[in-house]
N, C-alpha and C positions, 0 to 999 in steps of 0.2 A: 180559238179555232177548234173544230171537231177533229179528233185524231184521224177520222176517215177522209178528211180533206187534205191531209199532208201527202204530198207527192214523194214517194219513197223509191229509191234505187237500192236493191238488195244485192250484196256481194258474198258469194260463198261457193264451196265446191263439194265437200264430202257429205255423207249421210247425216252427220252431226248437224250441219247447217240446214238440212231439209226440215227438221222439226221446227226450227225457228221461223223459217219461211212459211211453213204451213200454218203456224200459229197466227202470223200476221194476216195471211190470206183469209183464213177462217173467220178472223175478227172483222173483216171488211176493210182492211187497210188498202190504200191505193198504191199498189206496186206498179210503177210505170216501166220498170225494166229490171231484169236479173242479169248480173254479170258473173260469169263463171269461167273455169279453165277451158282452153280449147280441147276439142276432141283429140284422142290419141289412139293409135293402134295397140291392141293388146290380145293376148291369147295365142294359141297355135296358129290360127288363121290370120292373125294380125288384123282383125276387123276393127273398124273405128268404134271406140267406146265413148259414151257420153258420161259426164260427171253425174253424180246422184242429184245434184241441184238442177242440172239441165233437164234430166228426165222428168222431174217433178214440174218444173216450169213449163215445159212443152205440154204436159198433160193438162195443165191449168190454162193454157193459152196465153201465157205471159211472154212479153218480148224478151228475147235472150241475146246478149252480146258476149262474144268470146274473144277478146283482144289477145294477140300474142304479146304485145308490148303496151303497157299502160300509159306510156308517154306518146304513143302514136298520135300524130295530129288529127287524123281522121276520127280516131276513137274519142279524143278530147272534144271534138266538135259534136259528135253524137251525144256525149254526156251533156254538153251545154244545151243542146236542142231539147233535151228531155225536161229541162227546167225543174229539176228535183229540189224539194225543200230540205230533204234529209237523206243521207246515205247510211246504210247499216251493213256492217262487216261481221261475218261469222265464219271462222275457219277459212280464210282467204289469204292471199299473199300480201306482202307489204305494199302500201300505196304510196306513190309519189305525192308531194305536196300539191301539185296542180290538180290532183284528183280529190284528195281528202279535204282540201280547203275550198272546194267549189260550192257546196250547198249552203245556203244562208243559215239553216238551223244547226249545221255541223254534220260530221260523220261519226257515227257511233260504232263502238266495237263491243262484242260480248267476249269476255275473257274467262277462262276456266280456273279462276282462283279468287281469293279475296285480296285484291290489290291494296297496297303495293307489294305484298308477298307473292312470290312465284311468278314474277315476270318472265316471259320467254315462251319457247315453242312447246314445252312438254309439262305444263303445270299439273295435269292429272297424274302422270307417272311419278313426278318428284314428291308430291304430297304424300303418296303412299310409301314410296321408298324411304322417305324421312320419318315415317311413323307418326304423322300428324293425327290428332283426334278429330279434326274437322278441316274442311276446306270450303269452297263456295264458288259463286259466280259474281262477276262484276260487269256492269255496263259503264262505259266511260267515253269521253270525247277524244278522238285522235289528235295527236300533235306530233312534233318532229321526232322526239325520242320515243322508242317503242315502249308501249304499255305504261306510259307515264302521264297520260292526260287526266283531266279532272274527272273524278268519280261521280256518277249519277246515282245508281242504286246497286245494292249488294244483297245476296241471299246466301246464308250459311248452309252447308251440307255436312251433317255428321258422318264420320267414316266408321263402318262396322269393323269388327275384328277380322272378318274374312274378306274385306273389300279388296277388289282387284281393279286394275286399270280399266278392264272391260265393264265391270258392274258400275263403277263410278262414271264412266263415259255415258252409259245409258241413263243414269240418274240425272247427270248434269245437262244433257241435251234437252230434257223435259223442263227441269228447273230453270235453265237458261232461257228457254223459249218463253216461259211465263214472265220472267223478269224483263225480257226484251219488250214484250207487249206492254207491260206495266210502265216501262220507261217511255215508250212512244206516247202513251196516254198522258203520262205526267208532263211531258214536254209540251203537249198540245194545250194543257191547262196551266202551264207556267207554275206547276206545283213542286218542281224538283229543285232543290238547292245544290248546286255543284260544289264538290269538296275537293280541293287540291290534295294530291297524294302527299303523305308524310314521308319526307326524304331523310328524316333524322333517325328513324328506327332501324334496327339491324335487319337486313333483308336476306331472304333465302330466294335464290334464283331458280329458274326452270329451263336450262338450256336444252337444245336439241339432244336427243338420245343417239349416241353412236355405238358401234359394235363393242368398243372397249368398255362402255358402261354396262354391258350385258353379261360380261364374264363373271362367273361366280368365284369369289375368293374364299376358299374353304377355311382359311386361317381366321376368318372373322366369326363373331358370335352368331348363334343360331337365329336369334330374333332379327338381326340385321340382314342375314342372308334371306330369310323368309320374307321380309319386307321387300327386298329387291325382286324376289320371284313374283310376289303379288303385284308390285308396281309395274312390272313389265309383262304381265299376263293379260290378254293373250298375245299382244304384239308390242315390241318385237321379240319378247321372251328372253328370260335369263337362261344362260347355258353353261354347261361344263363339257367334259369329254368322257366317253365310255369306250374303252378299248380303241382309242384313237379316232372315234367318230363323234361328231358334235351331237350333244344331247340337250335339247331344249326342255326346260322344266316349267310347267304351268301351275302346279299346285303341290304343296308339301306340308308336312306337319312335323313338329319338333319332338324329339325324344331326348329328354334331359339325362345326361350321364357324364361320368368322368372319361374324357378322351385324351388325357395327357400322354398316355403311352401309345396312342394310335396316330399314324401319320395322317395329317389333315387332307381330306379329299379322297381318302380310301373308301371304297364301297364294300358293303356287306350285303349278302342276299342268300336266301334259301332256294332261289330259283323258282319259287312257286307263289309266295305270298308277299314278299317285301323286297325292296331295294332301298338302301339307305347309304348316305355319305357322311363321313365324320367331319366335324367342324370344331371350333375352339372350345365349345362347352356342351357338346352333345352330338346328336345325329339329326339329319334332315331325312325323314321318310318320304319318299317320292310317291305321289298319288296320280299324277297326270303328266305325261311326257311325250316327246317326239324325237325319235332317233333319226339322224341324218339319212335321207333317202326313204324314210317311212312316213306313214300317216300319224297324226296325233292320236293317242289312245290312253285309256286308263291303265294303271300299272298291272292289273290282273291279266289284261289282254297281252301286254308287252311281255310279261314273264312267261306266258303260255307259249310264245313263239320264239323267244330269244335264247340263244345258246351262248353262255358265258365261256370265255377262254379258260 
């Protein structure tokens, strides 16, 4: 079968998924429908906002479905009527079995790690927080347990010294889109050997990031804190407090020195050029930050306008 003859339903919501959808459309894939999140009010005027995937799909004239509930009988009938051979999921919600088990060729997912490592909702963040040298993307077939299906293809992504969640996100959406198209082509040619995930190795997970994960513990080593900052930058951002106000930190550098006699989390500043916090084995010099109620800014702009107690 030619890959262009495969009837594909694409499921996704954020901008990350748009790159994959565009890759498939540009390659001539037959996208019979796009499923995305329902519109929702946002902003001061509470105007209805489309998902990034819907905006793209509408521009391309693709059929768009926005079910509130994926088990809704009317939606299930719509899916069946589309007679899709393959479903592709990129950054979408969890599917019920009646949906993912419907197409004869399977439902594929693009995941932001080298499975089975970093299963879960936040693989980009945790790979950086844990100081990995590399991560990657995986295409796999959905099954009952989340992120456990048979692996189709993978692509490794080296992590740079200054990698952040933001820079890795932007790399991964491009690498992932390429891998997804390669997977569709391989399936059409029956040239991909499915590989069951290895459940014997020691696994690192990637659970959803909560507020408590973002709090900086200044008693920890500088490298560990800096990895947390990079792994949560730009969103949701690691934070501490400055004079009782929440201070988000997006970028910092390490100053190695003996801080045994200094209370951890104590800040030092000359009020003009630097702001740094003490940790277990040095200082974190802050370069990019956002104080509660203010805009994000470089440290030079912050110090120009801030008056310390």
